[in-house]
N, C-alpha and C positions, 0 to 999 in steps of 0.2 A: 279479843284475847282468847287463846285456847291453851289448854294444858293436857298433855297426854302422858300417862304412865304406862310403862311396859313391864311386864313380869315374865318370868320364865315360862308360864303356862300359856302365853298368848300364841295365836297361830303364827306360823312362819311368815305368811304373806304380809303381816302388819309390821314386820321388823324394819322395813325400809320406807314406811309411810311417814310423811312429814306434812304437818299442817302449816301452810304458808299463809301469812297474814298480809304482808306487804307485796304489792304487785311488782316492785322493782327487784324483789328477790326471786322472782319466778324464772329469771334467766340465769342459768348456771353455767360457769365456765370451768373447764377442766385444765388444770395446770400441771403438766407432767413434771415430776421431779420433787414436789414438796407437798402436794395434797392428794396424790393418787395412791391409795393403799397398795395397789399392785406395784407401783414404781418405788415406793418407799418401804422396803422390806424391814428396815430397822425399826420403824414405828409399829408395824403390824406384829412384830415379834414380841412386843410387850404383853405380858399376861393380862387378860381382861377379866373382870368379874363376870360370872355366868349370866347376869342379866343385862350386860352392856353390849350393844350391837353397833357395828360400824356401818354408816351410810357413806358410800363413796363420794357423795356430794357434800358431806358434812364439813369437810376441810375447807370449803369455799365460803363459809359464813364469816361474819364479822369476827374480829378478835376480841370482841366484848362478850365472850362466852366463858362460863365457869362450870366446873364439875363440882357437885356436892352430893352429900348423902341425905336421904330422906329419913333416916333413923329406922327404916324397916328392912335394912339389908339391901336396898335397891339403890343404884347410883343413877343420878340424872344429870343431864347437861342443860344449862339454862342459857338461852340467848336473850340478853337484856334488851336488844333492839325490838324483837318481836314477841318477847315473853313466851316463846315456844321452847319446850324442853326436849332435848335430844339425848340419846345414849351415845356417848363418844369416848374415845381413848385419848390420852395425852398425845399431842402432836397432830391430832385430826380435828381439833376444835378451834384452830386459829390459822391465819395466813402465815404466821411465823413458822419456820421449819425447824425440825429437830436435826441434830448433827447427822450427817450422812456422808460417807466416803465419796459418793458420786458428785458432790458439790466441789470437791477438790481436784477432780481430774482435769487434765488438759483437754482442749477441744478435740485434739486428734488422738485421745486415749484409745488404746487397743484392748485394754482389759475390762472395760465397762463403759456404759453410756455416760456422757457428760450431762449433768443436770445443773439447773440454775436455781439458786436460792432466791427468795424474794429480796429485792433491793431495799436499801434503807429508806428510799423515798416512798416505796410502796407501804412500808410499815409506819413511817413517821409523818408523811404529808397528809393534808386534809383530803378526804375522798371526794374530789370534785369531778373525777372521771374514773373509769375502770382502769386500774393500773395494769391489769393483765393485757387489756386491749392495747394500751399504750406501748408496752414492751414488745408485743408481737408486731405492732405496726412499725416499730423502729427496727424490725428485723433481728431482734436479740434472741428470738426463740423460733423454733419450728412449730408449726401447728401440730395438733394431735395427729392428723392424717399424715402429715409429712414425716413426723417422727416414726409412725408405724411403718411407713414406706421405707424409711432409712434403715430401720431395724431389720425389716424383711430382706432388704438388699444385702445387708451384712451377713444375714444367715445364709443366703444363697451362695455367698462367696466361700463359705466354709470357715473352719476354725484353723488358725495357724498351729503348726506342730511345735510343741514346747518340750524341752528336755529337762530332766531333773539334774541335780548336782552331780550324780554319778556319771550319767551318759554325757551330759553337756560340759562338765568341768573335769572331774577326776580322771576319766578315761583318756581324755585328750592330753592332760598334763603328764600322766604316766607314760603314754606313748612317746611323747617328746623327750622327757628326761631319761627314762629307762632305755628307750630305743637308741637314741643317739649318743648320750653321754656314757651311761654305765655299760650298756651292752657292747658297744662298738669300740669306744676309745679308752676304756679304763685300763685294759692291759697295756696299751701303748703308753699311757701316762705313767703307770707304775714302772714300766721298763725304763723310762727316762728319768723321772723325778724320784724314784724310790718310794718305799712305803711311807717313810717319815714325812717327806715333803708332799706326798700325795694327800696325806691326812690334813696337812696345813692348807693345801689348795682347796680341799673339800670344805674345811671349816671357814675359810675366807669367802668362798662362794656362797656357803650357807648363810653367813651373816648378811650379805648383801641381799640375797634372794628372800630371806626371812623378813628383813625390814621392808622390802618391796611388797611382799605378800601382805604384811600388816597394813601398809599404806593402801594397797588395793582394796583390802577388806573394809577399811574405814570409808573410803570414797564410795564403794559399791553399796554400802549400807546407809548412805546418807540420801536416801530417796530411790525412786524407781530408776533403774538403769536400762536404757534402750540399747539397740545394736550399735556396734561401732568400736567395741573393745577399748583399747587405750585411748583412741581418739575421743570417744564420747566422755570418758572419765576426765581427761585433761581439759577438753574444750569447755565442759560444764563447770569445771573447777577454776581454771585460770583464764577462761575467755577464748574468743575465736582466734586471737593472734597466736597464742601458743598452740591451741588445739588445731588450727588450720595448718600450721607449719609441720607439726608432728604427724597429723593425720595423713598428709600427702606422702611423707617419706616412710611412714609406717606401712602404708598400703603398698608402696613401691618395694620396700624391703621384703614384705611377704611374697610379692610376685616374683622377685628374684630368688627368694629362698626356695620356691618351687623348682627352679632350675638347678639350684645347688643340690637339693635332695635327689632329684631325678638323675642328675649327672653321677652322683654317688652310686645310685642304683644301677645305672647303665654301665659304669666302670666294673662293678662286680659281675654283671652278666657277661660283659665282653671278656673279662679275665677268665671266666669259666669256659667261654667259647674258645678262647685261645689255648686253654689247657687241653682241649680235645681237638684242637686244630680245625675249628669250624667257623673261623672269621669270614664275614661276608665280603669285606673289602680290606680295609686296614683298621687298626684299633681306634683311631680318632673318628673316622667316618662311621664306624660301627657304633661308637658311643652316641653320635648324633642320631643315627637311625633308631636305636633302641630307646633313646631319650624321647624322641618325637612320638613314637608309638605309645610310650608310657604316659606321656602328658595328655595325649588324646584320650586314652582310656580313663585317666583320672578326671578329665573334663567331663566325660560322659557320666561318670558316677556323680559328680557334683551337680550337673545340670538335672539329673534325674530327681534330685530333691534331697533335703536334709535327712529324711528318713533313711535313704539308701546310704548316704555318707556316714550316718551314725552306725548303721549296721556293719558297714565295711570297717569302721574303726574298731568295733567290738571284735570282729573276726581277727583283725590284725593284732589286737591286744592279746587275744588267746594264743595266737601263734607265737608272739614275742615272749609271753610268760612261759610257754612250753619250751621254747629254745633256751631261756635262762635256766629253767629247771633242768633241762637236758645237760646243760654245761656243768652245773654243780654235781649232778649225779655222775656224770662221766669223770669228773675230777676225783671221785672217790673210788672208782673202779681201777684197780691196779692192772697194768699191762706192760709187758717188756718192750713192745714196739714203741711205746711212748717215750721211754728213756733215751732211745737212740735218736729221737727227734727233739730232745730238750726238756721233757716234762718228767719230773721225778717225784711228783706227789707233794704232800705236805710234810716238810722237814724243817726243824728249827734252824739248822745251819744255813739253809737257803733263805729262810725268813730274815735272819740277821744280815746276811749278805745283801739282801735287797732293801734293807732299811735306808741305805745311803743312795744318793742320786748317781746316775751314770748318763749324763747328757751327751748325745751324739748328733751329728749332722747339724751343727750350729744351733741346736736347740738350747733354750735357757729356761729358768724357772718361770719367767713371765710369759714366754711363748707357749709353754705347756699349760700354764694357767689360762691363757686366752683360749686355748682349744677346749679346755674342760668347762669353763665358766658357763653355767646354765643360762645366764642372761643373754649369751650369744645365741640362744635358742637352738643350739645343736647344729649350726651350719657346718658342713663338712669341709668347707674351704677348698673344695675340688680335690682333696687328697685321696689317693687310691687306698682303699680299705681292704685290698685282697690279702695283704699279709695278716691282718687280724682275722680274716675269714679262715685262712689255712690253720692258724694256731688254734683257734677256737674249735674248729672241726676235729682236730686231732685229739683235743682234751675231752670233747663231749662224748656222750654215750651213743648218739646217733647223729652222724655228720650232716646228712641232708637237712635235719631240723635246724641246724645252725644257719645254713643257707637261707632257709625260710624265715628265720628270725632276722637276718640281715635285710631281706626283702621287706619284711614287715616294718622294721625300724625306719627304713628310708621312705617307703611308700606311705606309711601313716603320717610322717612329718610332712611329706610333699602334699598329701591330700588335705591336711589341716591348713597348710599355708594357702593352698588353692581355694579353699572355702573362705578363709578369714580375710584375704586381701580384697575380694569384691565386696564383702560386707562392710569393711572399714571404708572403702572408697564410696560405696553407696551412701553411707551415713554422712560422709564428708560432702558429697554432691547434693544431698537433700538439704543441707544447711546453706547451700549456695554461697560458700565462702569464696570460691574461685569462679567467677563468671565464665560461662561457656561449657562448664562440665556438668551442667544439670541434666544432660542427656543420659548420663549414667545413673541418675537417681531413680529411674523407673524400675519398679519391681513387677514380677509376674507370679501369678498363682496365689494360692492361699497363704504360702509362706513368704510372699513378697520377694521372690528370688531375684537377685541382680544378674539376670542373664547377660546383659551387656557388659557388666563388670567381669563376669566369668570369661567372656570372649577377650576382653582387654587383658586380663591376667594371663590367659592362655597365650596371647600374642607376645607379651613381655617375656614370659617364661620360655616360650619356644625360641625367641630371639637369642636369649642367653644360652640355651641348650645348644643351639647351632654354633655358638662361639666355642663352647666346650672347654674354654680356659677361663676359670673363674677365680684364680688365685689373687688377682689384683683387686677386683671389686668386692671380694669376700670380706675384708676388714671394714670397708665402708658400710656394708650391710649390717655387719655385727654392731657397729657403732650406732647405726640408725635405731636398732632395738634398744641399745643401752641408753640412748638419749630419751627414748620414750619412757623407760623405767625411771630414769633420773627425774623426769618431769612429774611422774606419778608421785614419787616421794616428795618432791618439792610442792606439789599441789596440796598435800596434807599439811605440810608445814605452813604454807601460805594461808590456807583456809583457817587453820588454828590461830595463826597470828592475827588475821583480820577480825577474829572474835565476833563473827556474824551470828545472830540468833538462828539463822537458817542452817548453820553447821552443827548438826547434832546426830552424828552417825550412831547407829545402834551397836556397832562393834566398838567396844571401849578400850581394847588392849592396844593402844597406839600412843605415841608421844611425839609432839611436834619436833623436838630436838633430835630424837632418834631418826625421824623421817628426813630431817635436814642432813643428818650424817649419812643416811642412805643415799640421798641425792649426790652428795659430795663423793661418796665411795664409787657410785656409778660413773661419775665424771673421771675419777682417778683411773678406774678400770679401762675406760675408753682410751686414755693415753697409754696405759700399760700395754694394751693389746696392739695398738698401732698409733703412734703420735700423729703422723700425717693424716691418717684416716679420721682421727678425732678432730683435727683442725678443719678438714673438709666438711665433716658433719656439722660442726658448729657454724661454719660459714653458710651452709645451705639452710640451716634452721634460722639463722639470723636474717638471711635474704628473704625467706618466706615470711618471717615475722614482720619485717619492714613493709613488705608488699601488702599483707593483710591489714596492717595498721594504717597504711595509706589509703586503701580502698574503703575501710570502715564499713564492713558488712552490716546490714540492718538486722542485727540479731540482739537479743537480750536474754541471757541465760542466768542472770543473777550470780555472776562469777565472784570468786573471792577477790579478784582484782578490783571490782567495783566496791566491794565491802571494805577493802583496805584503803582505797582512795577516800572513801567517806570517813574512815577512822582517822586517817592522817589529816584530812581537812578539818575535822572537828578538833583534833588535838592541837593543830597549829593555830586554829582560830582562837582557842582558849588560851594558848600561850601568848598570842598577840595582846590579849586583854591585860596581861600582867606587865606589859611594856608601855611606858609613856611615849607619846608621839615625839619625834625629833625632826627638826627642819630638814636634815639631810635625807630623811626617808619619806618626805612628803610626796604624795602622788595625787594627781587630780582624779578623784573618784566621782563620776558624774551621774546625776539623775537627769535623764534626757526625756522631756515631755514630747514623745514622738507620736502618741496614740498607737495605732497599729504600726509595727515597725516598718512595714512596706509603704506607709502613707507619706513619709517625709524622708526619702533616701538621701538627699543632700545633707540634711541635719545629722542623720545617722552616720553617714560615711565620714563626715568631717570630724565628728567627735570620736569615732572609732579610730581615726588616723592618729590622734594623740593619746588615746587610752590603750590601744592594743599593746599587750605585753608590758604595760606600764601601770595602769590603774583599773579600777572598777568602772563598769558602765552598766547602767540599769535603764531600760526603756520603760518609762512610766506611762500609764494609760488610765485616765480617769473616765469612767463610764457613768453618765448621769442616768440614774434609775428612778423613774417616777413611780414604779411599782416594784414588787418583790422580784429580783432578778432570777433568771433560770441558772442556778448555780452549777448544775450539771453541764449545761452548755458552756458556761463560763470556764469551767475546769478543762473541758475539751479544747476550748479556744486558747486557753493559756498554753496547753501542751503544743497546739498547732503553731502558735507564734514562736515559741521557743525552738521548735524544730526548724522553723523558717530561718531563724537567726543562725542556728548551727549549720544549716545547709548553705547559707550564704557566707560561712566562715567569719561571721561577726561575733567577736568575743563579748557577749553582752547577755544580760538577763532581762526577761520580760516581767514586769510587775503591774498587773491591772488592779484596779480598785473601784468599787461601786460607791457612789456618793450622790447626795442630793444637789450639790453645787460643785462647780469646778474648783473654786478656791478651797473648799473643805476637803475635796479629794486630794488636791496637791498637798494640803497641810497633812493629811494622813500619810501620804508617801514620804514627805520630808521627815516625819517623826518615826515612821515604822520600817522603812526599807533599810535593809542591811542587817549585819550580824556582828556584834562586837566592833572590832576595828575595821571590818569590811563593810563600811557603810558610806554613802555618798557624802561629800563635802562641798560639792559644786552643783548648782542647778542650771540646766541648759534648756532654753526654749527658743522657739522661733519668734521673729518680730511679728507683731499683729498688723499685717498689711492692710486689712480692711477695717481698721478701727473707726474710720470716719463714716463708714456705711452702716455699721451695726449699731446696736443699742449701747448707750454709754455705761449702762450697768455692767456690760461685759468688759469695758475698759477699766472700770472701777475694780472688778475682780482680777483683771490682769495685773494692774499696778499693785494691788494688795498681795498678790502672789510674790511679787518681787520684795515687798516689805516683809512678808512672812519669812522668806528665805534669809534675809539679812537678820531678822530677829533670832533665827535659829543658828546664826553664825555660819551660814552657807556662803560660798562664793557664788558669783552670778555671771552667766554668759548668755548673751542674746545674739542670734545669728540673723542677719538680714541679707537677702539676695535681691538683685534687681527684679527677679520674677518671684512668684509665690513658691513656698516650700511644699505645700500640700498638693499631691497629685492623685489622691484617692478617688476623685470624681471622674478621672479619665478612664475610658473603657479599657478593661484588662488589667487594671492596677488594684483590683479588689481581692487579690488572692488570699488575704488573711481575714476577710470579713466573715461574720458568723453565717452558718448555714441557714439560719432562719431569717437572715437579712437578705438572702438572695433567692428569688423564686426559681423554680425549675421551669425552664423554658426551652423551646427548640432553638437550634443554632441559627436559624434564618429568620427569627422574629426581629422586629424593629428595635432599635436601641433607644432606651429611655434612661437618662441619668437623673437620679433624684438625690438631692443633697440638702441637708438643713443648713441654713445660713450661718449658724455658729461654726460649723466644721469647715467653712471656707477659710477661716482664719488660720494662719500659720501659728499664731500664738496660743490657740486653744486646741491643741491636737487631741486633747482628751475628751472633747465634747462628743458624746455619743449617748443616745438614749436607748431604752429597750426597744423602742419602735424603729429607731434608725441609728444603729451603732456604727455603721459604715456605709459607704455609698452603695446604692442599689443599682445594679447594672444588668440590663437585659441585652444580651449580645446580638449583634447583627453582622453577618459576614460581609454585607455589602457596604456598610457604613465606613466612612473614613474620618480620621481625626482632623480637626480644624488646625490651621496653621499655628494658632496660639497654643493649642494643646501639644502639638509637636515640639514647639519651641520650649514649652514648659517641661516636657519629658527630657529633652536634651539638656536643659539647665539642671534638672534634678540629678543627672549623672556626672556633673562636672568634677566632683571630688572623688569619683570612683576611678577615674583614669589618671595616668601620670601627668603631673603638671610640668609644663615645659619651663624654659628659662624665663625668669621674671623675678619679682620681688615680693617679699612679705613685709609690709610696712607696719611697724609697731609704733603706735602713738602713745608713748608712756608718759602721759601728762601729769598723773598724780600717783603717788606711791601707795599701792594697795596691798603691799606685802610681797609683790613680785609675780603674782599670777599672770598679769598682763604680759610679762616678759617670758615666763616659763612655758606657756602654751605654744607660742610660735617656735620656741627652741625645740620642743618635743616634735612639732610638725616637721621642722627642718631636718630632723634626724631620720625621718621615714623616707623610704626610697621614692615614693610618689612626689615628695616635696624637696628632694635633695638638690635639684637644679636651681632652686629659688634662693636668692640672697636676702638676708635680713637687713632692713634699713630701720634705724631707730630715729624717731622724732620726739623732741622734748621741748618744753616751753622754757623761755629765758628772757634775758634783757638784751637789748640791742648793744649796749656798751660792754657786755660780758659774754658775748657769743663764744669766743675762743676758749675762755675759761670754763664755761659750762660744757663745751664739747669735750675738753680734756678730762674734766671731772667725771662725765658719763663714760668716757672710754676707759678710764681707770676702773670704775665700778664694774663695767661689763667684762673687762679682762680678769678681774678678781673672781667674778662669777663663772669664768671660763666659758663664756658665750660668744661665739664668733659672730661678727657683724661686718657688713660691707661699707656702711656709711652711718654717720650721725649728723642729723640736721637739727639745729637749734632754731626754734621759731621765736623770733623777737617781736613779732607783730601780731601776736594772738589777741592782744587787748585793743587793737585798732578797731575803729567803728566799722561795722559791716556795711555793705553796699545798700543804697537806699531801696532799690527794687526788692532786695531780699528781706529788708525790714518790713516793707509793705506786704510782702507775701506772708510773713509770719503774723503780721497784724490781722490779715484776712483769715488766716488759719484759726487763730484763737477767738475770733469774733463770735463764732457760732456757739462757743462754750462759756462765754462770759455770763456772769450773774447780772451785771448792769444794775447794781443796787441803787445807784444814784437816781434812777428813773422810777423808784417805788419807795413806799414808806419802809421804815426800819423793821417793823413787825413782819411785813410780807417778805422782806428780804431774808430775814432770819429763818422764817418758815420754809422758804424756797431752798435755802442753803441746807437746811436739815433734810429736806426731801431729796435734794440732788447734791450730795456732798462733793461731787466731782466738778461742779461749776467753779469758774475762776472769778474771784472778786477783784474789784478795781485796786484795792489796797495790795492784794497779793501780786497782781501783775506789775504794779509800780515797784513793790519791794524787791522783786526778782528781775527787774529790767536788765541789770548788768549781766546776770547769768543767762538770760534769754539771748542777749546780744552775743554772748560768748559762743553759744551753740550755733548761731547763724554764721559767725565768723569762722568757727572751726570747720563748718561745712564748706565754706569758700576755700579754706586752705587745703582741705582734703581733696577737693576737685582740682586744685592747682598742682599738688605734689603727688597724689596717689591715684590719679585717674586710671593709670595703666597697671596698677598692682594686681597680682594674682589674688591677694587676700589682704585686707586691712584689719589689724587687731588694735583696738583703741580702748582706753580706759573709759568705762561707762560713767556718765555723770550721775550723781546721787541727788535724791530729793528728800528733804527732811520730812519724816512721817508726821502727819497732822498739821503741817505747815504749808506744804506744796500740794495743791489739788491734783487729782489723777489726770484731769484734762490737760493741765499745764505741763505736767511731767511727760505725758504722752506727746504733747506738741514739741517739747524739747527733743525727745528721741526721734520723732519724725523729721524735724528740721535738721538734726545732726546727721542722720543716716540716709537722706534722700539722694537719689540719682548718683549712686556710687557703686564701685565694684563690690563683690562679696565683703561684707563688713561684720566683724565679730566684736561686739561690745563686751568688755570684761571688767569685772570688779571683784577683787578678792575680799576676804573677810578681815583684811588689815592685820593678819598675822603672817610673819615671814615664812615664805616658801622657798627662798633662796638664801644661801649662806656662802661665804668665802673661807670659812674655817674648815679644817680637815677633821 
């Protein structure tokens, strides 16, 4: 033991000295992100006592370290493992990490380094190995050297240029609104609508834009916002379906807007050239030439970088503000020549005269409103603005400055659109919403400039400039922007309605109902501007939405759509609990013991056929754990199996459970799987094909699972195929097995298939231990499957394909509540089974066959179940054939107790040790029932040998009276050598009714 006190007067070199007692502490690891004082600035900022010094390696000690005072004004840190005292600060005396913003960054964060906090296992589990080494070995972190290299490479790339709210937001908005709306079109709007209606137009537009601004502020302050503008806001709020559809049309609208603004600029230039008789060819071609040269110049400014674009915008804003000031100053300067051209200054009489509207050239209130409305982003609709130019030049103090203002208004808007379209498109392509467009996601330089996007936007803009007639497409583009703003408002309403804990914007001045009103107003304005353009916009958005929904991009942004789905599911699930079950609403909700979902495809596909869009399906998997399971691996495996089900379009849940025995595990599933009314009511498992080869204790567990299901009021379904159900032992069928179950081997190594004998059984799909939870397969490209394996694979897919013409034979021998009849009806309603006819077989008396047939036909017609034939079997109780009886006798012989050959005490002891054995008394007592199973098998072979599927009422065995071996012999005898057979037994509560 050693103890060392430090005081302020000690030499500096002793400050980092540590006396290490245990040899295993001599090796020190550095964990960037939570124990490095240099990396964790938030911890080092805490004020330290003057006598407490930080050792960079101190944060790596055990968390059994405490700080305390010695009573002398000195603070000491005590390590209870080594009894060595250190000088430490809070946050550096434990593996546990103090709160740090870098823990919450995304992996691709651009504003700081992503750091990893210690996992719960590192803090909670026993220290049987170095958790840091384990995490690094699993590739969860970079090594210290790799992190240093990564940071150095980032530094060499330079820092991206960021703009403040003035340069990045205010300047651009002022240029768009002042330039296009107020500066250019205001005089034209007042001339048509008058001062009174112009004020109404301004107020209407202000209401919509203010609501949209509030909604944008709410979304933008609900977390860090990346590039992509409206696309990013909508996609992260409503999901990829809405975001992907809006993102594409928003980028396209901006690209076409470039042409709109440039054409407006070119028309002004051409009008000036025409006034001085300096046209190059004719007006239309001159517009194309000037427009092409202009868009090339703007492209050069954009490609030069965001810094140059921002500087150009500031210059254009100064020119625009000067022109506006010039106009107002000129309006105050009296001049006689102005009166001759229609300007008389500020007079009350003229003001009153201009209060009322004077619409001309087929203009209306709504058409004027459409031109002014800021949400249309100032698109000029290809209109010639030379008239406004002349009027404003006459009024102003200096005419050429008005011309410069016109140029500034159009060029600034064109430049803004030319920059925003590639940025939005790049963000859309990065998310890989539309396959094939990822080529435009690449960025260049320190600002990640989308040069390819610039070229694409340039090409689109140039194409529309060369058309030079934009009046038709202009309303559609305007509606594209309005649709974006409508969805921004709707995003706020939707997020607020979902009530997700993640929705907590720092901007509080919004209301979900106001946002909803804003979304509706935007839609109304769309139809006010142009009804057919609004319809075209909605159809395009809907088509893109359907496409993205169908493709289901692999993204997860925590959208409000997901939150609302959860909210609705939770609400509806709670509502269901308040409603009693009714026979008309009965649905088969199946717990299917599949093991890994890919292990028994035939069982999975058949059950999915009658539960899809009808009832619940849960794939149960009992994993036998002889030691503490790796819960992290189990969690990853759970997610992997659920993804597999989703990928295969199988509407089912995967529910694994660890247990010491198969029976206990199934019992756990029967009791715990489900939520409220959404819980299984039917247990489905495969027939135990190899029961005669395995240990009889497994048979005992199998039969007891059936008894447990009936005890819990479950229905029961057992599927038997001529071949096995389990294909997990076949090469290439282990796609869902655990990563630690499969060794990493080269592709050309020999194949070795290892499988525990328990998992050979179709009836015990859940048998999997921690050592062997699924087949271990070592691949070999040269190996070929055996004929039996090929046949087994083909058989496992028989229910996946469409069934041809044939029959589904329903042997409804005993009334179990109707489940035996309901399942084939549900199957017959599916397209795969639609070509099959339902035949019903019932028991009866020979002298009452016609009566029994009519009675069953009446019952089926009242149940509204179509059938092709009803067969009444009057010879069920006929004695079976002698050879079949001898076969059954040989079958049970191996499982008999044979108590007559031993004394009573030994027989009782043997029966206690092996409860599955068949006593002579039991065999004699159930002789008639045994003969019935033999006879039924003969009838099945006679009538249903060619059926596509046989559905038969499962025989029951009284618990505690019939031994497991005898019951298993009954099931074996009944189902042997037949087409696919489904033994069904309901819980004897009605699942069919003929009442409305």
